[in-house]
Jmol script that loads the backbone (N, CA, C; Angstrom):
load data "model"
ATOM      1  N   MET A   1     -25.100 276.030  92.169  1.00  0.00           N
ATOM      2  CA  MET A   1     -24.431 277.132  92.847  1.00  0.00           C
ATOM      3  C   MET A   1     -23.690 276.549  94.035  1.00  0.00           C
ATOM      4  N   ASN A   2     -22.601 277.141  94.387  1.00  0.00           N
ATOM      5  CA  ASN A   2     -21.807 276.619  95.479  1.00  0.00           C
ATOM      6  C   ASN A   2     -21.472 277.738  96.462  1.00  0.00           C
ATOM      7  N   GLU A   3     -20.557 277.444  97.348  1.00  0.00           N
ATOM      8  CA  GLU A   3     -20.185 278.423  98.368  1.00  0.00           C
ATOM      9  C   GLU A   3     -19.663 279.717  97.738  1.00  0.00           C
ATOM     10  N   ARG A   4     -18.926 279.594  96.666  1.00  0.00           N
ATOM     11  CA  ARG A   4     -18.410 280.788  95.981  1.00  0.00           C
ATOM     12  C   ARG A   4     -19.559 281.648  95.450  1.00  0.00           C
ATOM     13  N   ASP A   5     -20.586 280.997  94.913  1.00  0.00           N
ATOM     14  CA  ASP A   5     -21.756 281.739  94.431  1.00  0.00           C
ATOM     15  C   ASP A   5     -22.477 282.430  95.586  1.00  0.00           C
ATOM     16  N   SER A   6     -22.578 281.744  96.714  1.00  0.00           N
ATOM     17  CA  SER A   6     -23.202 282.350  97.896  1.00  0.00           C
ATOM     18  C   SER A   6     -22.440 283.598  98.321  1.00  0.00           C
ATOM     19  N   GLU A   7     -21.123 283.498  98.303  1.00  0.00           N
ATOM     20  CA  GLU A   7     -20.296 284.652  98.666  1.00  0.00           C
ATOM     21  C   GLU A   7     -20.464 285.790  97.671  1.00  0.00           C
ATOM     22  N   ALA A   8     -20.573 285.461  96.385  1.00  0.00           N
ATOM     23  CA  ALA A   8     -20.757 286.500  95.366  1.00  0.00           C
ATOM     24  C   ALA A   8     -22.088 287.226  95.567  1.00  0.00           C
ATOM     25  N   VAL A   9     -23.143 286.484  95.861  1.00  0.00           N
ATOM     26  CA  VAL A   9     -24.442 287.106  96.109  1.00  0.00           C
ATOM     27  C   VAL A   9     -24.373 287.963  97.372  1.00  0.00           C
ATOM     28  N   ALA A  10     -23.728 287.451  98.413  1.00  0.00           N
ATOM     29  CA  ALA A  10     -23.572 288.224  99.648  1.00  0.00           C
ATOM     30  C   ALA A  10     -22.810 289.526  99.383  1.00  0.00           C
ATOM     31  N   ALA A  11     -21.779 289.460  98.546  1.00  0.00           N
ATOM     32  CA  ALA A  11     -21.010 290.663  98.221  1.00  0.00           C
ATOM     33  C   ALA A  11     -21.877 291.681  97.483  1.00  0.00           C
ATOM     34  N   LEU A  12     -22.710 291.199  96.547  1.00  0.00           N
ATOM     35  CA  LEU A  12     -23.610 292.106  95.833  1.00  0.00           C
ATOM     36  C   LEU A  12     -24.580 292.796  96.796  1.00  0.00           C
ATOM     37  N   LEU A  13     -25.079 292.054  97.746  1.00  0.00           N
ATOM     38  CA  LEU A  13     -26.002 292.639  98.724  1.00  0.00           C
ATOM     39  C   LEU A  13     -25.275 293.634  99.640  1.00  0.00           C
ATOM     40  N   ARG A  14     -24.055 293.293 100.053  1.00  0.00           N
ATOM     41  CA  ARG A  14     -23.278 294.228 100.890  1.00  0.00           C
ATOM     42  C   ARG A  14     -23.014 295.530 100.131  1.00  0.00           C
ATOM     43  N   GLU A  15     -22.744 295.441  98.827  1.00  0.00           N
ATOM     44  CA  GLU A  15     -22.516 296.640  98.013  1.00  0.00           C
ATOM     45  C   GLU A  15     -23.741 297.544  98.006  1.00  0.00           C
ATOM     46  N   ARG A  16     -24.895 296.965  98.246  1.00  0.00           N
ATOM     47  CA  ARG A  16     -26.147 297.734  98.267  1.00  0.00           C
ATOM     48  C   ARG A  16     -26.577 298.117  99.676  1.00  0.00           C
ATOM     49  N   GLY A  17     -25.666 297.947 100.631  1.00  0.00           N
ATOM     50  CA  GLY A  17     -25.921 298.412 101.984  1.00  0.00           C
ATOM     51  C   GLY A  17     -26.447 297.376 102.959  1.00  0.00           C
ATOM     52  N   TYR A  18     -26.628 296.139 102.524  1.00  0.00           N
ATOM     53  CA  TYR A  18     -27.081 295.098 103.442  1.00  0.00           C
ATOM     54  C   TYR A  18     -25.900 294.610 104.275  1.00  0.00           C
ATOM     55  N   VAL A  19     -26.183 294.121 105.458  1.00  0.00           N
ATOM     56  CA  VAL A  19     -25.154 293.546 106.325  1.00  0.00           C
ATOM     57  C   VAL A  19     -25.611 292.165 106.787  1.00  0.00           C
ATOM     58  N   MET A  20     -24.654 291.317 107.059  1.00  0.00           N
ATOM     59  CA  MET A  20     -24.962 289.997 107.595  1.00  0.00           C
ATOM     60  C   MET A  20     -25.387 290.164 109.053  1.00  0.00           C
ATOM     61  N   VAL A  21     -26.381 289.395 109.464  1.00  0.00           N
ATOM     62  CA  VAL A  21     -26.855 289.442 110.845  1.00  0.00           C
ATOM     63  C   VAL A  21     -26.754 288.040 111.450  1.00  0.00           C
ATOM     64  N   PRO A  22     -26.582 287.973 112.768  1.00  0.00           N
ATOM     65  CA  PRO A  22     -26.375 286.663 113.395  1.00  0.00           C
ATOM     66  C   PRO A  22     -27.640 285.820 113.537  1.00  0.00           C
ATOM     67  N   GLU A  23     -28.801 286.440 113.512  1.00  0.00           N
ATOM     68  CA  GLU A  23     -30.050 285.718 113.741  1.00  0.00           C
ATOM     69  C   GLU A  23     -31.013 285.915 112.571  1.00  0.00           C
ATOM     70  N   GLU A  24     -31.692 284.861 112.182  1.00  0.00           N
ATOM     71  CA  GLU A  24     -32.650 284.943 111.083  1.00  0.00           C
ATOM     72  C   GLU A  24     -33.731 285.988 111.351  1.00  0.00           C
ATOM     73  N   GLN A  25     -34.141 286.123 112.593  1.00  0.00           N
ATOM     74  CA  GLN A  25     -35.207 287.058 112.948  1.00  0.00           C
ATOM     75  C   GLN A  25     -34.828 288.508 112.655  1.00  0.00           C
ATOM     76  N   GLU A  26     -33.542 288.795 112.551  1.00  0.00           N
ATOM     77  CA  GLU A  26     -33.064 290.145 112.284  1.00  0.00           C
ATOM     78  C   GLU A  26     -32.936 290.435 110.787  1.00  0.00           C
ATOM     79  N   ALA A  27     -33.055 289.425 109.961  1.00  0.00           N
ATOM     80  CA  ALA A  27     -32.766 289.552 108.527  1.00  0.00           C
ATOM     81  C   ALA A  27     -33.884 290.245 107.762  1.00  0.00           C
ATOM     82  N   ASP A  28     -33.486 290.954 106.711  1.00  0.00           N
ATOM     83  CA  ASP A  28     -34.423 291.520 105.743  1.00  0.00           C
ATOM     84  C   ASP A  28     -34.553 290.603 104.533  1.00  0.00           C
ATOM     85  N   ILE A  29     -33.495 289.817 104.266  1.00  0.00           N
ATOM     86  CA  ILE A  29     -33.457 288.884 103.149  1.00  0.00           C
ATOM     87  C   ILE A  29     -32.848 287.578 103.647  1.00  0.00           C
ATOM     88  N   ILE A  30     -33.492 286.469 103.332  1.00  0.00           N
ATOM     89  CA  ILE A  30     -32.921 285.153 103.618  1.00  0.00           C
ATOM     90  C   ILE A  30     -32.954 284.360 102.324  1.00  0.00           C
ATOM     91  N   LEU A  31     -31.771 283.936 101.876  1.00  0.00           N
ATOM     92  CA  LEU A  31     -31.645 283.142 100.657  1.00  0.00           C
ATOM     93  C   LEU A  31     -31.027 281.799 101.008  1.00  0.00           C
ATOM     94  N   LEU A  32     -31.703 280.722 100.641  1.00  0.00           N
ATOM     95  CA  LEU A  32     -31.156 279.381 100.832  1.00  0.00           C
ATOM     96  C   LEU A  32     -30.538 278.949  99.509  1.00  0.00           C
ATOM     97  N   ASN A  33     -29.277 278.569  99.544  1.00  0.00           N
ATOM     98  CA  ASN A  33     -28.575 278.108  98.353  1.00  0.00           C
ATOM     99  C   ASN A  33     -28.465 276.599  98.460  1.00  0.00           C
ATOM    100  N   THR A  34     -29.176 275.883  97.599  1.00  0.00           N
ATOM    101  CA  THR A  34     -29.186 274.433  97.697  1.00  0.00           C
ATOM    102  C   THR A  34     -29.183 273.791  96.325  1.00  0.00           C
ATOM    103  N   CYS A  35     -28.932 272.507  96.319  1.00  0.00           N
ATOM    104  CA  CYS A  35     -28.867 271.758  95.082  1.00  0.00           C
ATOM    105  C   CYS A  35     -29.839 270.593  95.159  1.00  0.00           C
ATOM    106  N   SER A  36     -30.200 270.075  94.005  1.00  0.00           N
ATOM    107  CA  SER A  36     -31.159 268.970  93.965  1.00  0.00           C
ATOM    108  C   SER A  36     -30.478 267.644  93.639  1.00  0.00           C
ATOM    109  N   VAL A  37     -29.213 267.533  93.951  1.00  0.00           N
ATOM    110  CA  VAL A  37     -28.498 266.290  93.676  1.00  0.00           C
ATOM    111  C   VAL A  37     -29.043 265.163  94.557  1.00  0.00           C
ATOM    112  N   ARG A  38     -29.358 265.480  95.792  1.00  0.00           N
ATOM    113  CA  ARG A  38     -29.880 264.481  96.718  1.00  0.00           C
ATOM    114  C   ARG A  38     -31.259 264.903  97.205  1.00  0.00           C
ATOM    115  N   ASP A  39     -32.156 263.932  97.275  1.00  0.00           N
ATOM    116  CA  ASP A  39     -33.508 264.219  97.731  1.00  0.00           C
ATOM    117  C   ASP A  39     -33.503 264.747  99.164  1.00  0.00           C
ATOM    118  N   GLN A  40     -32.620 264.218 100.005  1.00  0.00           N
ATOM    119  CA  GLN A  40     -32.580 264.670 101.397  1.00  0.00           C
ATOM    120  C   GLN A  40     -32.252 266.159 101.480  1.00  0.00           C
ATOM    121  N   ALA A  41     -31.354 266.638 100.640  1.00  0.00           N
ATOM    122  CA  ALA A  41     -31.016 268.065 100.631  1.00  0.00           C
ATOM    123  C   ALA A  41     -32.230 268.889 100.224  1.00  0.00           C
ATOM    124  N   GLU A  42     -32.974 268.418  99.240  1.00  0.00           N
ATOM    125  CA  GLU A  42     -34.180 269.128  98.818  1.00  0.00           C
ATOM    126  C   GLU A  42     -35.206 269.161  99.943  1.00  0.00           C
ATOM    127  N   GLN A  43     -35.406 268.028 100.591  1.00  0.00           N
ATOM    128  CA  GLN A  43     -36.397 267.974 101.665  1.00  0.00           C
ATOM    129  C   GLN A  43     -36.011 268.889 102.824  1.00  0.00           C
ATOM    130  N   LYS A  44     -34.721 268.943 103.142  1.00  0.00           N
ATOM    131  CA  LYS A  44     -34.261 269.851 104.200  1.00  0.00           C
ATOM    132  C   LYS A  44     -34.512 271.303 103.806  1.00  0.00           C
ATOM    133  N   ALA A  45     -34.254 271.642 102.549  1.00  0.00           N
ATOM    134  CA  ALA A  45     -34.475 273.019 102.091  1.00  0.00           C
ATOM    135  C   ALA A  45     -35.956 273.369 102.103  1.00  0.00           C
ATOM    136  N   ILE A  46     -36.802 272.438 101.707  1.00  0.00           N
ATOM    137  CA  ILE A  46     -38.240 272.685 101.722  1.00  0.00           C
ATOM    138  C   ILE A  46     -38.720 272.856 103.160  1.00  0.00           C
ATOM    139  N   GLY A  47     -38.235 272.004 104.060  1.00  0.00           N
ATOM    140  CA  GLY A  47     -38.603 272.124 105.468  1.00  0.00           C
ATOM    141  C   GLY A  47     -38.135 273.438 106.066  1.00  0.00           C
ATOM    142  N   LYS A  48     -36.905 273.815 105.774  1.00  0.00           N
ATOM    143  CA  LYS A  48     -36.357 275.079 106.299  1.00  0.00           C
ATOM    144  C   LYS A  48     -37.141 276.263 105.751  1.00  0.00           C
ATOM    145  N   THR A  49     -37.477 276.226 104.470  1.00  0.00           N
ATOM    146  CA  THR A  49     -38.244 277.317 103.874  1.00  0.00           C
ATOM    147  C   THR A  49     -39.627 277.400 104.497  1.00  0.00           C
ATOM    148  N   GLY A  50     -40.239 276.256 104.755  1.00  0.00           N
ATOM    149  CA  GLY A  50     -41.539 276.253 105.433  1.00  0.00           C
ATOM    150  C   GLY A  50     -41.445 276.864 106.818  1.00  0.00           C
ATOM    151  N   HIS A  51     -40.389 276.531 107.534  1.00  0.00           N
ATOM    152  CA  HIS A  51     -40.153 277.114 108.866  1.00  0.00           C
ATOM    153  C   HIS A  51     -39.951 278.625 108.762  1.00  0.00           C
ATOM    154  N   LEU A  52     -39.174 279.048 107.789  1.00  0.00           N
ATOM    155  CA  LEU A  52     -38.930 280.482 107.602  1.00  0.00           C
ATOM    156  C   LEU A  52     -40.183 281.210 107.131  1.00  0.00           C
ATOM    157  N   GLY A  53     -41.094 280.488 106.499  1.00  0.00           N
ATOM    158  CA  GLY A  53     -42.361 281.085 106.091  1.00  0.00           C
ATOM    159  C   GLY A  53     -43.152 281.607 107.282  1.00  0.00           C
ATOM    160  N   LYS A  54     -43.032 280.913 108.410  1.00  0.00           N
ATOM    161  CA  LYS A  54     -43.697 281.383 109.640  1.00  0.00           C
ATOM    162  C   LYS A  54     -43.122 282.733 110.063  1.00  0.00           C
ATOM    163  N   LEU A  55     -41.794 282.870 109.947  1.00  0.00           N
ATOM    164  CA  LEU A  55     -41.145 284.144 110.262  1.00  0.00           C
ATOM    165  C   LEU A  55     -41.617 285.215 109.292  1.00  0.00           C
ATOM    166  N   ARG A  56     -41.727 284.877 108.029  1.00  0.00           N
ATOM    167  CA  ARG A  56     -42.164 285.857 107.022  1.00  0.00           C
ATOM    168  C   ARG A  56     -43.597 286.322 107.271  1.00  0.00           C
ATOM    169  N   ARG A  57     -44.439 285.435 107.750  1.00  0.00           N
ATOM    170  CA  ARG A  57     -45.818 285.850 108.056  1.00  0.00           C
ATOM    171  C   ARG A  57     -45.857 286.837 109.219  1.00  0.00           C
ATOM    172  N   ARG A  58     -44.908 286.699 110.144  1.00  0.00           N
ATOM    173  CA  ARG A  58     -44.807 287.671 111.247  1.00  0.00           C
ATOM    174  C   ARG A  58     -44.095 288.947 110.812  1.00  0.00           C
ATOM    175  N   LYS A  59     -43.270 288.832 109.777  1.00  0.00           N
ATOM    176  CA  LYS A  59     -42.477 289.959 109.277  1.00  0.00           C
ATOM    177  C   LYS A  59     -42.657 290.024 107.759  1.00  0.00           C
ATOM    178  N   PRO A  60     -43.763 290.587 107.282  1.00  0.00           N
ATOM    179  CA  PRO A  60     -44.093 290.556 105.853  1.00  0.00           C
ATOM    180  C   PRO A  60     -43.059 291.201 104.938  1.00  0.00           C
ATOM    181  N   SER A  61     -42.224 292.078 105.465  1.00  0.00           N
ATOM    182  CA  SER A  61     -41.211 292.725 104.624  1.00  0.00           C
ATOM    183  C   SER A  61     -40.029 291.800 104.316  1.00  0.00           C
ATOM    184  N   LEU A  62     -39.936 290.665 105.005  1.00  0.00           N
ATOM    185  CA  LEU A  62     -38.850 289.718 104.779  1.00  0.00           C
ATOM    186  C   LEU A  62     -38.928 289.156 103.369  1.00  0.00           C
ATOM    187  N   ILE A  63     -37.796 289.132 102.676  1.00  0.00           N
ATOM    188  CA  ILE A  63     -37.693 288.503 101.361  1.00  0.00           C
ATOM    189  C   ILE A  63     -37.093 287.123 101.558  1.00  0.00           C
ATOM    190  N   LEU A  64     -37.811 286.120 101.114  1.00  0.00           N
ATOM    191  CA  LEU A  64     -37.405 284.729 101.301  1.00  0.00           C
ATOM    192  C   LEU A  64     -37.196 284.086  99.935  1.00  0.00           C
ATOM    193  N   GLY A  65     -35.998 283.526  99.717  1.00  0.00           N
ATOM    194  CA  GLY A  65     -35.705 282.950  98.417  1.00  0.00           C
ATOM    195  C   GLY A  65     -34.892 281.685  98.469  1.00  0.00           C
ATOM    196  N   ILE A  66     -34.946 280.950  97.367  1.00  0.00           N
ATOM    197  CA  ILE A  66     -34.128 279.748  97.168  1.00  0.00           C
ATOM    198  C   ILE A  66     -33.295 279.974  95.918  1.00  0.00           C
ATOM    199  N   MET A  67     -32.005 279.641  96.025  1.00  0.00           N
ATOM    200  CA  MET A  67     -31.068 279.763  94.918  1.00  0.00           C
ATOM    201  C   MET A  67     -30.514 278.386  94.576  1.00  0.00           C
ATOM    202  N   GLY A  68     -30.031 278.219  93.351  1.00  0.00           N
ATOM    203  CA  GLY A  68     -29.317 277.011  92.977  1.00  0.00           C
ATOM    204  C   GLY A  68     -30.082 276.120  92.032  1.00  0.00           C
ATOM    205  N   CYS A  69     -29.547 274.918  91.834  1.00  0.00           N
ATOM    206  CA  CYS A  69     -30.144 274.021  90.842  1.00  0.00           C
ATOM    207  C   CYS A  69     -31.518 273.530  91.279  1.00  0.00           C
ATOM    208  N   MET A  70     -31.777 273.465  92.568  1.00  0.00           N
ATOM    209  CA  MET A  70     -33.112 273.095  93.013  1.00  0.00           C
ATOM    210  C   MET A  70     -34.138 274.116  92.535  1.00  0.00           C
ATOM    211  N   ALA A  71     -33.803 275.380  92.634  1.00  0.00           N
ATOM    212  CA  ALA A  71     -34.690 276.442  92.144  1.00  0.00           C
ATOM    213  C   ALA A  71     -34.846 276.336  90.627  1.00  0.00           C
ATOM    214  N   GLN A  72     -33.759 276.041  89.946  1.00  0.00           N
ATOM    215  CA  GLN A  72     -33.777 275.898  88.491  1.00  0.00           C
ATOM    216  C   GLN A  72     -34.657 274.723  88.062  1.00  0.00           C
ATOM    217  N   ASN A  73     -34.502 273.595  88.734  1.00  0.00           N
ATOM    218  CA  ASN A  73     -35.179 272.364  88.330  1.00  0.00           C
ATOM    219  C   ASN A  73     -36.633 272.280  88.768  1.00  0.00           C
ATOM    220  N   ARG A  74     -36.968 272.895  89.901  1.00  0.00           N
ATOM    221  CA  ARG A  74     -38.302 272.695  90.470  1.00  0.00           C
ATOM    222  C   ARG A  74     -39.087 273.987  90.596  1.00  0.00           C
ATOM    223  N   GLY A  75     -38.668 275.034  89.914  1.00  0.00           N
ATOM    224  CA  GLY A  75     -39.212 276.379  90.021  1.00  0.00           C
ATOM    225  C   GLY A  75     -40.682 276.512  90.352  1.00  0.00           C
ATOM    226  N   GLU A  76     -41.549 276.284  89.393  1.00  0.00           N
ATOM    227  CA  GLU A  76     -42.983 276.507  89.582  1.00  0.00           C
ATOM    228  C   GLU A  76     -43.541 275.624  90.693  1.00  0.00           C
ATOM    229  N   GLU A  77     -43.051 274.409  90.772  1.00  0.00           N
ATOM    230  CA  GLU A  77     -43.482 273.478  91.822  1.00  0.00           C
ATOM    231  C   GLU A  77     -43.174 274.047  93.211  1.00  0.00           C
ATOM    232  N   LEU A  78     -42.012 274.646  93.357  1.00  0.00           N
ATOM    233  CA  LEU A  78     -41.644 275.244  94.652  1.00  0.00           C
ATOM    234  C   LEU A  78     -42.545 276.422  94.992  1.00  0.00           C
ATOM    235  N   LEU A  79     -42.858 277.233  93.998  1.00  0.00           N
ATOM    236  CA  LEU A  79     -43.749 278.368  94.247  1.00  0.00           C
ATOM    237  C   LEU A  79     -45.125 277.889  94.690  1.00  0.00           C
ATOM    238  N   ASP A  80     -45.594 276.789  94.122  1.00  0.00           N
ATOM    239  CA  ASP A  80     -46.884 276.234  94.518  1.00  0.00           C
ATOM    240  C   ASP A  80     -46.828 275.632  95.917  1.00  0.00           C
ATOM    241  N   LYS A  81     -45.730 274.941  96.226  1.00  0.00           N
ATOM    242  CA  LYS A  81     -45.593 274.228  97.497  1.00  0.00           C
ATOM    243  C   LYS A  81     -45.264 275.165  98.655  1.00  0.00           C
ATOM    244  N   LEU A  82     -44.568 276.259  98.366  1.00  0.00           N
ATOM    245  CA  LEU A  82     -44.078 277.175  99.406  1.00  0.00           C
ATOM    246  C   LEU A  82     -44.629 278.578  99.146  1.00  0.00           C
ATOM    247  N   PRO A  83     -45.848 278.854  99.584  1.00  0.00           N
ATOM    248  CA  PRO A  83     -46.496 280.127  99.250  1.00  0.00           C
ATOM    249  C   PRO A  83     -45.806 281.361  99.837  1.00  0.00           C
ATOM    250  N   ASP A  84     -44.956 281.184 100.832  1.00  0.00           N
ATOM    251  CA  ASP A  84     -44.269 282.336 101.421  1.00  0.00           C
ATOM    252  C   ASP A  84     -42.976 282.685 100.686  1.00  0.00           C
ATOM    253  N   LEU A  85     -42.642 281.922  99.676  1.00  0.00           N
ATOM    254  CA  LEU A  85     -41.422 282.145  98.908  1.00  0.00           C
ATOM    255  C   LEU A  85     -41.591 283.355  97.992  1.00  0.00           C
ATOM    256  N   ASN A  86     -40.617 284.269  98.008  1.00  0.00           N
ATOM    257  CA  ASN A  86     -40.654 285.457  97.159  1.00  0.00           C
ATOM    258  C   ASN A  86     -39.803 285.333  95.909  1.00  0.00           C
ATOM    259  N   LEU A  87     -38.763 284.518  95.967  1.00  0.00           N
ATOM    260  CA  LEU A  87     -37.710 284.604  94.965  1.00  0.00           C
ATOM    261  C   LEU A  87     -37.132 283.227  94.673  1.00  0.00           C
ATOM    262  N   LEU A  88     -36.948 282.934  93.400  1.00  0.00           N
ATOM    263  CA  LEU A  88     -36.221 281.751  92.953  1.00  0.00           C
ATOM    264  C   LEU A  88     -35.125 282.211  92.011  1.00  0.00           C
ATOM    265  N   VAL A  89     -33.913 281.740  92.244  1.00  0.00           N
ATOM    266  CA  VAL A  89     -32.782 282.093  91.381  1.00  0.00           C
ATOM    267  C   VAL A  89     -32.110 280.797  90.977  1.00  0.00           C
ATOM    268  N   GLY A  90     -32.196 280.469  89.701  1.00  0.00           N
ATOM    269  CA  GLY A  90     -31.591 279.246  89.204  1.00  0.00           C
ATOM    270  C   GLY A  90     -30.089 279.367  89.044  1.00  0.00           C
ATOM    271  N   THR A  91     -29.547 278.449  88.305  1.00  0.00           N
ATOM    272  CA  THR A  91     -28.094 278.374  88.170  1.00  0.00           C
ATOM    273  C   THR A  91     -27.539 279.248  87.051  1.00  0.00           C
ATOM    274  N   GLN A  92     -28.413 279.944  86.356  1.00  0.00           N
ATOM    275  CA  GLN A  92     -27.935 280.820  85.301  1.00  0.00           C
ATOM    276  C   GLN A  92     -27.013 281.895  85.889  1.00  0.00           C
ATOM    277  N   LYS A  93     -26.205 282.462  85.034  1.00  0.00           N
ATOM    278  CA  LYS A  93     -25.309 283.518  85.522  1.00  0.00           C
ATOM    279  C   LYS A  93     -26.103 284.696  86.017  1.00  0.00           C
ATOM    280  N   PHE A  94     -25.590 285.330  87.044  1.00  0.00           N
ATOM    281  CA  PHE A  94     -26.226 286.524  87.556  1.00  0.00           C
ATOM    282  C   PHE A  94     -25.224 287.661  87.469  1.00  0.00           C
ATOM    283  N   SER A  95     -25.760 288.845  87.382  1.00  0.00           N
ATOM    284  CA  SER A  95     -24.896 290.017  87.361  1.00  0.00           C
ATOM    285  C   SER A  95     -25.588 291.116  88.163  1.00  0.00           C
ATOM    286  N   PRO A  96     -24.827 292.076  88.652  1.00  0.00           N
ATOM    287  CA  PRO A  96     -25.408 293.139  89.462  1.00  0.00           C
ATOM    288  C   PRO A  96     -26.458 293.921  88.698  1.00  0.00           C
ATOM    289  N   CYS A  97     -27.532 294.235  89.380  1.00  0.00           N
ATOM    290  CA  CYS A  97     -28.559 295.124  88.817  1.00  0.00           C
ATOM    291  C   CYS A  97     -28.191 296.550  89.189  1.00  0.00           C
ATOM    292  N   THR A  98     -28.451 297.460  88.300  1.00  0.00           N
ATOM    293  CA  THR A  98     -28.152 298.862  88.597  1.00  0.00           C
ATOM    294  C   THR A  98     -29.404 299.630  88.872  1.00  0.00           C
TER     295      THR A  98
END
end "model"
wireframe off; spacefill off
backbone 0.3
color backbone group
């Protein structure tokens, strides 16, 4: 997934009434879009998700997810490693839910 995919997901969420917020602490949904081409990118995403997990424990209604080929390639492993993760979205095509 790339920047265009991130924008498409953001547009779908805006259509459902969500708005972008300037601070993570204000968010209802946080989705990290990353790829597993480089190990450093994966490690940064895992670290960031772990950090955001602390926010989710303080705000249980927060939806925390990872999108992209990293989610596709490491799915179950990520769920085991990151217990605060709610959502994994691989690289398969997505379409609006009604």
